[in-house]
TORPA-4810 file (N, C-alpha, C, O; in nm, 3 decimals):
<nodes>
NODE_1_2.631_0.428_1.817_2.591_0.515_1.708_2.440_0.533_1.712_2.366_0.435_1.718_M
NODE_2_2.395_0.656_1.708_2.252_0.683_1.704_2.208_0.676_1.558_2.252_0.755_1.475_K
NODE_3_2.121_0.579_1.529_2.082_0.555_1.390_1.995_0.667_1.335_2.015_0.709_1.221_L
NODE_4_1.901_0.717_1.412_1.807_0.815_1.361_1.842_0.953_1.410_1.827_0.985_1.528_Y
NODE_5_1.889_1.033_1.318_1.927_1.169_1.348_1.807_1.261_1.326_1.723_1.233_1.240_R
NODE_6_1.798_1.367_1.401_1.680_1.455_1.395_1.657_1.521_1.260_1.542_1.548_1.226_N
NODE_7_1.760_1.548_1.183_1.741_1.618_1.057_1.722_1.529_0.936_1.678_1.576_0.831_G
NODE_8_1.754_1.404_0.947_1.744_1.312_0.834_1.599_1.273_0.809_1.530_1.233_0.903_T
NODE_9_1.550_1.285_0.684_1.413_1.241_0.656_1.396_1.093_0.690_1.481_1.010_0.659_P
NODE_10_1.286_1.062_0.754_1.255_0.926_0.794_1.122_0.886_0.729_1.017_0.939_0.763_L
NODE_11_1.130_0.792_0.636_1.010_0.739_0.572_0.961_0.621_0.656_1.034_0.524_0.677_Y
NODE_12_0.839_0.631_0.703_0.776_0.522_0.778_0.671_0.462_0.686_0.573_0.528_0.649_I
NODE_13_0.692_0.337_0.651_0.615_0.275_0.543_0.520_0.169_0.596_0.558_0.083_0.675_I
NODE_14_0.396_0.177_0.551_0.297_0.072_0.574_0.324_-0.032_0.465_0.273_-0.021_0.353_D
NODE_15_0.405_-0.134_0.498_0.460_-0.226_0.400_0.359_-0.294_0.309_0.375_-0.292_0.187_G
NODE_16_0.255_-0.355_0.367_0.158_-0.425_0.283_0.077_-0.329_0.199_0.031_-0.365_0.091_Y
NODE_17_0.058_-0.206_0.248_-0.011_-0.105_0.170_0.066_-0.077_0.041_0.006_-0.047_-0.062_N
NODE_18_0.199_-0.086_0.047_0.281_-0.063_-0.072_0.281_-0.186_-0.163_0.254_-0.172_-0.283_V
NODE_19_0.310_-0.304_-0.109_0.328_-0.419_-0.200_0.196_-0.471_-0.259_0.198_-0.545_-0.357_I
NODE_20_0.082_-0.434_-0.200_-0.046_-0.474_-0.258_-0.103_-0.366_-0.350_-0.214_-0.382_-0.402_F
NODE_21_-0.030_-0.258_-0.369_-0.072_-0.153_-0.460_-0.053_-0.201_-0.604_0.049_-0.263_-0.634_N
NODE_22_-0.149_-0.175_-0.693_-0.137_-0.220_-0.833_-0.012_-0.170_-0.905_0.034_-0.234_-0.999_P
NODE_23_0.043_-0.057_-0.863_0.164_-0.005_-0.927_0.290_-0.079_-0.886_0.394_-0.067_-0.951_K
NODE_24_0.282_-0.156_-0.780_0.397_-0.235_-0.737_0.390_-0.369_-0.810_0.310_-0.455_-0.775_F
NODE_25_0.474_-0.384_-0.911_0.465_-0.501_-0.998_0.543_-0.621_-0.949_0.517_-0.733_-0.993_K
NODE_26_0.636_-0.601_-0.859_0.729_-0.707_-0.823_0.672_-0.801_-0.717_0.735_-0.827_-0.615_D
NODE_27_0.551_-0.850_-0.741_0.485_-0.939_-0.646_0.509_-1.083_-0.683_0.559_-1.161_-0.602_R
NODE_28_0.472_-1.121_-0.803_0.494_-1.256_-0.851_0.421_-1.362_-0.771_0.460_-1.479_-0.775_G
NODE_29_0.315_-1.326_-0.698_0.238_-1.424_-0.624_0.302_-1.468_-0.494_0.239_-1.542_-0.417_G
NODE_30_0.422_-1.427_-0.467_0.494_-1.470_-0.347_0.514_-1.349_-0.256_0.586_-1.256_-0.291_D
NODE_31_0.450_-1.351_-0.141_0.454_-1.237_-0.050_0.595_-1.210_0.003_0.635_-1.095_0.021_I
NODE_32_0.670_-1.317_0.027_0.807_-1.301_0.077_0.894_-1.232_-0.028_0.976_-1.147_0.003_E
NODE_33_0.874_-1.271_-0.153_0.949_-1.210_-0.264_0.915_-1.061_-0.275_1.003_-0.978_-0.296_R
NODE_34_0.787_-1.028_-0.260_0.745_-0.888_-0.269_0.804_-0.807_-0.154_0.850_-0.695_-0.175_A
NODE_35_0.802_-0.862_-0.034_0.862_-0.791_0.081_1.010_-0.767_0.056_1.061_-0.657_0.079_R
NODE_36_1.080_-0.870_0.010_1.223_-0.857_-0.018_1.250_-0.753_-0.126_1.346_-0.677_-0.116_S
NODE_37_1.166_-0.751_-0.228_1.183_-0.653_-0.336_1.169_-0.511_-0.283_1.249_-0.424_-0.316_A
NODE_38_1.067_-0.488_-0.200_1.050_-0.354_-0.145_1.172_-0.314_-0.061_1.220_-0.201_-0.072_L
NODE_39_1.221_-0.405_0.020_1.339_-0.376_0.103_1.459_-0.343_0.013_1.532_-0.248_0.041_V
NODE_40_1.479_-0.420_-0.093_1.590_-0.392_-0.185_1.578_-0.254_-0.247_1.678_-0.181_-0.256_R
NODE_41_1.458_-0.215_-0.289_1.440_-0.084_-0.352_1.468_0.029_-0.254_1.533_0.128_-0.291_Y
NODE_42_1.421_0.018_-0.131_1.447_0.126_-0.036_1.593_0.127_0.009_1.649_0.233_0.034_V
NODE_43_1.656_0.009_0.019_1.799_0.005_0.052_1.880_0.073_-0.059_1.974_0.148_-0.030_E
NODE_44_1.845_0.047_-0.184_1.914_0.110_-0.295_1.896_0.262_-0.291_1.992_0.337_-0.308_D
NODE_45_1.774_0.306_-0.267_1.747_0.450_-0.260_1.823_0.513_-0.143_1.883_0.620_-0.157_Y
NODE_46_1.819_0.446_-0.029_1.888_0.498_0.090_2.039_0.506_0.070_2.106_0.590_0.130_A
NODE_47_2.094_0.418_-0.014_2.238_0.421_-0.038_2.278_0.543_-0.122_2.395_0.583_-0.121_S
NODE_48_2.181_0.603_-0.193_2.209_0.719_-0.277_2.168_0.851_-0.215_2.213_0.957_-0.258_R
NODE_49_2.082_0.846_-0.114_2.028_0.967_-0.052_2.048_0.963_0.098_2.069_0.856_0.155_K
NODE_50_2.042_1.077_0.161_2.052_1.082_0.307_1.911_1.072_0.364_1.852_1.171_0.405_K
NODE_51_1.860_0.950_0.367_1.727_0.922_0.419_1.730_0.791_0.496_1.824_0.713_0.483_V
NODE_52_1.628_0.769_0.575_1.615_0.646_0.651_1.475_0.591_0.630_1.381_0.666_0.603_E
NODE_53_1.461_0.459_0.644_1.332_0.394_0.624_1.302_0.300_0.740_1.390_0.233_0.793_F
NODE_54_1.176_0.298_0.777_1.124_0.197_0.868_1.001_0.139_0.800_0.907_0.211_0.766_E
NODE_55_1.003_0.007_0.780_0.892_-0.060_0.714_0.818_-0.142_0.819_0.878_-0.225_0.888_I
NODE_56_0.689_-0.119_0.831_0.607_-0.191_0.927_0.517_-0.289_0.853_0.446_-0.253_0.759_F
NODE_57_0.521_-0.414_0.898_0.441_-0.522_0.839_0.345_-0.577_0.944_0.382_-0.595_1.060_W
NODE_58_0.223_-0.604_0.901_0.133_-0.679_0.988_0.191_-0.817_1.000_0.217_-0.883_0.899_D
NODE_59_0.211_-0.863_1.122_0.276_-0.993_1.143_0.178_-1.099_1.186_0.067_-1.109_1.133_G
NODE_60_0.218_-1.175_1.279_0.139_-1.285_1.329_0.230_-1.375_1.409_0.344_-1.340_1.437_G
NODE_61_0.180_-1.487_1.446_0.256_-1.580_1.529_0.387_-1.622_1.464_0.488_-1.640_1.533_A
NODE_62_0.387_-1.637_1.331_0.507_-1.687_1.265_0.620_-1.585_1.256_0.736_-1.623_1.243_E
NODE_63_0.588_-1.456_1.262_0.693_-1.355_1.251_0.691_-1.254_1.365_0.760_-1.152_1.358_V
NODE_64_0.614_-1.279_1.467_0.596_-1.182_1.576_0.730_-1.130_1.627_0.817_-1.206_1.668_A
NODE_65_0.742_-1.000_1.623_0.861_-0.937_1.677_0.984_-0.947_1.588_1.086_-0.885_1.618_G
NODE_66_0.975_-1.023_1.479_1.090_-1.037_1.390_1.128_-0.900_1.336_1.042_-0.815_1.314_A
NODE_67_1.257_-0.880_1.315_1.301_-0.749_1.272_1.434_-0.762_1.201_1.520_-0.840_1.242_R
NODE_68_1.450_-0.688_1.096_1.577_-0.684_1.024_1.630_-0.542_1.036_1.564_-0.446_0.996_K
NODE_69_1.747_-0.528_1.090_1.808_-0.396_1.102_1.915_-0.379_0.995_2.002_-0.464_0.978_D
NODE_70_1.906_-0.269_0.926_2.008_-0.234_0.829_2.065_-0.099_0.867_2.026_-0.040_0.968_G
NODE_71_2.155_-0.049_0.786_2.216_0.079_0.816_2.112_0.190_0.814_2.105_0.271_0.907_Y
NODE_72_2.032_0.195_0.709_1.930_0.299_0.699_1.790_0.242_0.676_1.695_0.318_0.656_R
NODE_73_1.777_0.112_0.679_1.648_0.048_0.657_1.623_-0.052_0.769_1.707_-0.138_0.797_V
NODE_74_1.507_-0.039_0.834_1.471_-0.131_0.942_1.331_-0.184_0.914_1.244_-0.110_0.867_R
NODE_75_1.311_-0.311_0.944_1.179_-0.373_0.929_1.126_-0.411_1.065_1.200_-0.453_1.153_E
NODE_76_0.995_-0.396_1.081_0.928_-0.436_1.204_0.804_-0.516_1.169_0.727_-0.477_1.082_F
NODE_77_0.784_-0.627_1.238_0.664_-0.709_1.221_0.582_-0.698_1.349_0.636_-0.710_1.459_F
NODE_78_0.453_-0.674_1.333_0.369_-0.659_1.451_0.342_-0.795_1.515_0.358_-0.899_1.452_T
NODE_79_0.300_-0.789_1.639_0.258_-0.910_1.708_0.116_-0.944_1.666_0.043_-0.859_1.616_K
NODE_80_0.078_-1.068_1.687_-0.057_-1.111_1.656_-0.157_-1.023_1.731_-0.140_-0.998_1.850_S
NODE_81_-0.260_-0.978_1.661_-0.362_-0.893_1.723_-0.329_-0.745_1.717_-0.409_-0.663_1.762_G
NODE_82_-0.215_-0.709_1.664_-0.175_-0.569_1.653_-0.158_-0.536_1.506_-0.107_-0.618_1.430_Q
NODE_83_-0.198_-0.417_1.466_-0.184_-0.380_1.324_-0.061_-0.293_1.303_-0.011_-0.229_1.395_S
NODE_84_-0.016_-0.291_1.179_0.096_-0.203_1.142_0.056_-0.058_1.163_0.138_0.024_1.203_A
NODE_85_-0.071_-0.025_1.136_-0.118_0.112_1.157_-0.097_0.156_1.301_-0.050_0.266_1.327_D
NODE_86_-0.133_0.069_1.395_-0.116_0.102_1.537_0.031_0.126_1.570_0.065_0.221_1.640_E
NODE_87_0.118_0.039_1.518_0.262_0.053_1.544_0.317_0.181_1.482_0.401_0.248_1.542_R
NODE_88_0.269_0.214_1.364_0.316_0.337_1.298_0.275_0.459_1.380_0.355_0.549_1.401_I
NODE_89_0.151_0.461_1.424_0.104_0.574_1.505_0.185_0.586_1.634_0.226_0.695_1.671_I
NODE_90_0.209_0.474_1.702_0.291_0.476_1.823_0.432_0.526_1.794_0.489_0.602_1.872_R
NODE_91_0.488_0.484_1.681_0.623_0.527_1.643_0.627_0.678_1.624_0.719_0.745_1.671_R
NODE_92_0.528_0.732_1.554_0.523_0.877_1.531_0.508_0.951_1.662_0.572_1.054_1.683_V
NODE_93_0.424_0.901_1.750_0.406_0.966_1.881_0.538_0.975_1.957_0.560_1.072_2.030_E
NODE_94_0.626_0.877_1.941_0.753_0.875_2.015_0.864_0.956_1.948_0.968_0.979_2.009_R
NODE_95_0.844_0.998_1.825_0.949_1.073_1.755_0.973_1.208_1.822_0.880_1.280_1.858_L
NODE_96_1.101_1.239_1.838_1.138_1.368_1.896_1.105_1.482_1.799_1.051_1.584_1.839_E
NODE_97_1.139_1.463_1.672_1.113_1.562_1.569_1.016_1.501_1.467_1.058_1.435_1.372_N
NODE_98_0.889_1.522_1.488_0.785_1.461_1.405_0.785_1.515_1.262_0.738_1.448_1.170_K
NODE_99_0.836_1.635_1.243_0.835_1.697_1.110_0.926_1.627_1.011_0.909_1.642_0.890_R
NODE_100_1.023_1.550_1.059_1.113_1.481_0.967_1.051_1.353_0.911_1.103_1.297_0.815_R
NODE_101_0.941_1.308_0.970_0.879_1.182_0.928_0.786_1.203_0.809_0.715_1.303_0.800_A
NODE_102_0.790_1.107_0.720_0.700_1.102_0.605_0.635_0.964_0.609_0.704_0.863_0.594_I
NODE_103_0.504_0.960_0.628_0.433_0.834_0.639_0.384_0.794_0.501_0.315_0.871_0.434_I
NODE_104_0.421_0.674_0.458_0.383_0.625_0.325_0.265_0.530_0.343_0.279_0.420_0.396_V
NODE_105_0.148_0.576_0.297_0.026_0.496_0.308_-0.080_0.554_0.215_-0.075_0.671_0.179_T
NODE_106_-0.176_0.471_0.179_-0.295_0.517_0.108_-0.417_0.509_0.198_-0.529_0.533_0.152_N
NODE_107_-0.397_0.477_0.324_-0.504_0.467_0.420_-0.538_0.608_0.468_-0.490_0.651_0.573_D
NODE_108_-0.619_0.678_0.394_-0.649_0.819_0.420_-0.742_0.840_0.539_-0.735_0.943_0.605_R
NODE_109_-0.828_0.745_0.567_-0.927_0.767_0.673_-0.868_0.752_0.812_-0.896_0.834_0.900_R
NODE_110_-0.789_0.652_0.832_-0.744_0.623_0.968_-0.605_0.680_0.997_-0.591_0.782_1.064_H
NODE_111_-0.505_0.615_0.946_-0.368_0.649_0.984_-0.325_0.787_0.934_-0.261_0.862_1.008_I
NODE_112_-0.360_0.823_0.811_-0.315_0.950_0.756_-0.367_1.068_0.838_-0.292_1.162_0.867_A
NODE_113_-0.492_1.063_0.875_-0.549_1.172_0.955_-0.482_1.187_1.089_-0.454_1.298_1.134_G
NODE_114_-0.456_1.076_1.154_-0.394_1.079_1.287_-0.251_1.132_1.280_-0.214_1.220_1.357_I
NODE_115_-0.171_1.079_1.188_-0.030_1.122_1.184_-0.016_1.265_1.135_0.077_1.335_1.175_V
NODE_116_-0.107_1.311_1.049_-0.105_1.453_1.010_-0.133_1.540_1.132_-0.068_1.642_1.153_K
NODE_117_-0.228_1.498_1.211_-0.261_1.571_1.334_-0.140_1.577_1.428_-0.119_1.676_1.497_Y
NODE_118_-0.061_1.470_1.429_0.058_1.465_1.514_0.173_1.549_1.459_0.272_1.571_1.529_L
NODE_119_0.161_1.595_1.334_0.262_1.685_1.278_0.353_1.625_1.173_0.456_1.684_1.139_G
NODE_120_0.318_1.507_1.120_0.400_1.448_1.015_0.335_1.468_0.878_0.219_1.507_0.867_T
NODE_121_0.413_1.442_0.777_0.364_1.449_0.640_0.320_1.310_0.596_0.365_1.209_0.650_R
NODE_122_0.232_1.306_0.497_0.185_1.180_0.441_0.214_1.181_0.292_0.191_1.281_0.224_V
NODE_123_0.266_1.069_0.242_0.293_1.052_0.100_0.214_0.932_0.051_0.210_0.828_0.117_M
NODE_124_0.151_0.947_-0.065_0.077_0.834_-0.120_0.173_0.725_-0.165_0.290_0.752_-0.194_S
NODE_125_0.123_0.605_-0.172_0.204_0.492_-0.218_0.253_0.518_-0.361_0.368_0.489_-0.393_V
NODE_126_0.166_0.572_-0.446_0.205_0.598_-0.584_0.320_0.698_-0.593_0.414_0.678_-0.670_E
NODE_127_0.313_0.806_-0.514_0.423_0.904_-0.511_0.552_0.839_-0.463_0.659_0.864_-0.517_E
NODE_128_0.540_0.757_-0.361_0.655_0.689_-0.305_0.720_0.596_-0.408_0.842_0.595_-0.423_F
NODE_129_0.638_0.518_-0.479_0.691_0.426_-0.579_0.764_0.502_-0.689_0.867_0.456_-0.738_L
NODE_130_0.712_0.616_-0.728_0.780_0.697_-0.829_0.913_0.750_-0.776_1.009_0.762_-0.852_E
NODE_131_0.918_0.781_-0.648_1.039_0.834_-0.587_1.150_0.730_-0.580_1.264_0.759_-0.615_L
NODE_132_1.119_0.609_-0.536_1.223_0.509_-0.512_1.243_0.412_-0.627_1.329_0.325_-0.619_V
NODE_133_1.163_0.424_-0.733_1.174_0.330_-0.845_1.312_0.337_-0.909_1.366_0.446_-0.927_A
NODE_134_1.369_0.223_-0.942_1.497_0.224_-1.014_1.483_0.302_-1.144_1.382_0.291_-1.213_P
NODE_135_1.583_0.379_-1.176_1.577_0.470_-1.290_1.558_0.396_-1.422_1.477_0.440_-1.505_V
NODE_136_1.629_0.288_-1.445_1.624_0.221_-1.575_1.549_0.089_-1.572_1.567_0.006_-1.661_R
NODE_137_1.465_0.068_-1.474_1.394_-0.059_-1.465_1.245_-0.035_-1.467_1.196_0.059_-1.404_S
NODE_138_1.173_-0.119_-1.539_1.028_-0.107_-1.536_0.966_-0.222_-1.459_0.845_-0.245_-1.469_N
NODE_139_1.046_-0.295_-1.381_0.991_-0.406_-1.306_0.929_-0.361_-1.174_0.863_-0.440_-1.107_S
NODE_140_0.950_-0.235_-1.136_0.902_-0.190_-1.006_0.767_-0.121_-1.016_0.676_-0.149_-0.938_F
NODE_141_0.753_-0.031_-1.112_0.624_0.034_-1.132_0.583_0.019_-1.276_0.668_0.003_-1.364_I
NODE_142_0.454_0.025_-1.300_0.406_0.018_-1.437_0.450_0.142_-1.511_0.423_0.254_-1.468_N
NODE_143_0.519_0.123_-1.621_0.561_0.235_-1.703_0.499_0.217_-1.840_0.492_0.106_-1.893_E
NODE_144_0.455_0.327_-1.898_0.396_0.323_-2.031_0.503_0.364_-2.129_0.560_0.472_-2.119_I
NODE_145_0.530_0.277_-2.225_0.631_0.306_-2.325_0.566_0.311_-2.462_0.467_0.243_-2.487_E
NODE_146_0.622_0.390_-2.549_0.575_0.399_-2.685_0.618_0.273_-2.760_0.737_0.250_-2.779_D
NODE_147_0.522_0.193_-2.801_0.552_0.065_-2.866_0.622_0.084_-3.001_0.684_-0.010_-3.051_D
NODE_148_0.613_0.203_-3.060_0.676_0.229_-3.189_0.824_0.265_-3.176_0.893_0.275_-3.277_N
NODE_149_0.872_0.283_-3.056_1.011_0.321_-3.034_1.097_0.195_-3.026_1.070_0.105_-2.947_T
NODE_150_1.202_0.190_-3.111_1.288_0.073_-3.111_1.379_0.074_-2.989_1.398_0.177_-2.925_S
NODE_151_1.435_-0.043_-2.957_1.528_-0.052_-2.844_1.650_0.036_-2.865_1.701_0.095_-2.770_E
NODE_152_1.699_0.046_-2.991_1.815_0.131_-3.020_1.782_0.278_-2.992_1.864_0.350_-2.935_D
NODE_153_1.662_0.322_-3.032_1.623_0.460_-3.008_1.612_0.488_-2.858_1.652_0.595_-2.812_E
NODE_154_1.559_0.391_-2.783_1.548_0.409_-2.638_1.686_0.419_-2.575_1.707_0.503_-2.487_K
NODE_155_1.780_0.335_-2.620_1.916_0.337_-2.565_1.984_0.470_-2.596_2.051_0.527_-2.510_R
NODE_156_1.966_0.520_-2.718_2.026_0.648_-2.756_1.968_0.760_-2.670_2.042_0.846_-2.623_I
NODE_157_1.837_0.759_-2.649_1.773_0.862_-2.567_1.826_0.858_-2.425_1.847_0.963_-2.364_A
NODE_158_1.849_0.740_-2.370_1.903_0.727_-2.235_2.044_0.783_-2.225_2.084_0.831_-2.118_D
NODE_159_2.120_0.779_-2.333_2.259_0.819_-2.331_2.281_0.967_-2.358_2.395_1.014_-2.347_D
NODE_160_2.177_1.042_-2.392_2.194_1.184_-2.420_2.227_1.260_-2.292_2.176_1.230_-2.185_L
NODE_161_2.314_1.359_-2.306_2.347_1.444_-2.192_2.241_1.552_-2.178_2.157_1.570_-2.266_S
NODE_162_2.245_1.623_-2.069_2.150_1.732_-2.048_2.165_1.837_-2.157_2.065_1.887_-2.209_V
NODE_163_2.289_1.870_-2.193_2.312_1.969_-2.297_2.253_1.924_-2.431_2.196_2.004_-2.505_D
NODE_164_2.267_1.794_-2.462_2.212_1.742_-2.587_2.059_1.747_-2.586_1.998_1.777_-2.689_E
NODE_165_1.998_1.718_-2.471_1.852_1.728_-2.459_1.807_1.872_-2.478_1.710_1.899_-2.550_W
NODE_166_1.877_1.966_-2.415_1.841_2.107_-2.429_1.852_2.151_-2.574_1.767_2.225_-2.623_L
NODE_167_1.956_2.107_-2.642_1.974_2.141_-2.783_1.858_2.086_-2.867_1.808_2.156_-2.955_E
NODE_168_1.816_1.963_-2.839_1.703_1.904_-2.912_1.575_1.986_-2.889_1.500_2.011_-2.983_L
NODE_169_1.551_2.027_-2.766_1.431_2.106_-2.737_1.437_2.243_-2.802_1.336_2.293_-2.850_F
NODE_170_1.555_2.305_-2.803_1.569_2.435_-2.871_1.541_2.421_-3.020_1.475_2.506_-3.080_R
NODE_171_1.593_2.313_-3.080_1.572_2.287_-3.222_1.423_2.272_-3.254_1.373_2.325_-3.353_R
NODE_172_1.352_2.199_-3.168_1.209_2.176_-3.189_1.129_2.304_-3.177_1.027_2.319_-3.244_D
NODE_173_1.174_2.397_-3.094_1.103_2.525_-3.078_1.141_2.626_-3.184_1.075_2.729_-3.198_K
NODE_174_1.245_2.598_-3.260_1.287_2.689_-3.365_1.382_2.798_-3.317_1.402_2.897_-3.387_G
NODE_175_1.441_2.780_-3.198_1.536_2.880_-3.144_1.669_2.872_-3.213_1.760_2.949_-3.180_D
</nodes>
């Protein structure tokens, strides 16, 4: 089975760039926990969408070459002396259809410029976190909630259908 099809969007993620971002809350001081959390979030997203993910981590002697293969999510750890940025650039260079790749990074000076030149798109870490964040969880990204809203009101708002929301907006406009 060929895992990577030419038409399927492929997100290539600079892993530490994501988990060290202030909007990524699921760190808890434990780097392994943060890596696992990111993998869980992208696996969940991939299970709902026709997308694939490759997460690149700066490695070292303890994880050199280690890799976890999933159905639509793969992890790669660099060898000692090699950066994830270098591996990501090499990966993009080898892609048959570079336009399907979306590189997730906030490293605008180095990696983003190179991969854009190669013909791929770049997505900021913040945009990516908003895309893959669990719908009803605030443990993944910082969410601002109105402190005056009760839990019952929040639950009711979550349960409204699209038609009910449209009716509420029409009522507010006086239609």
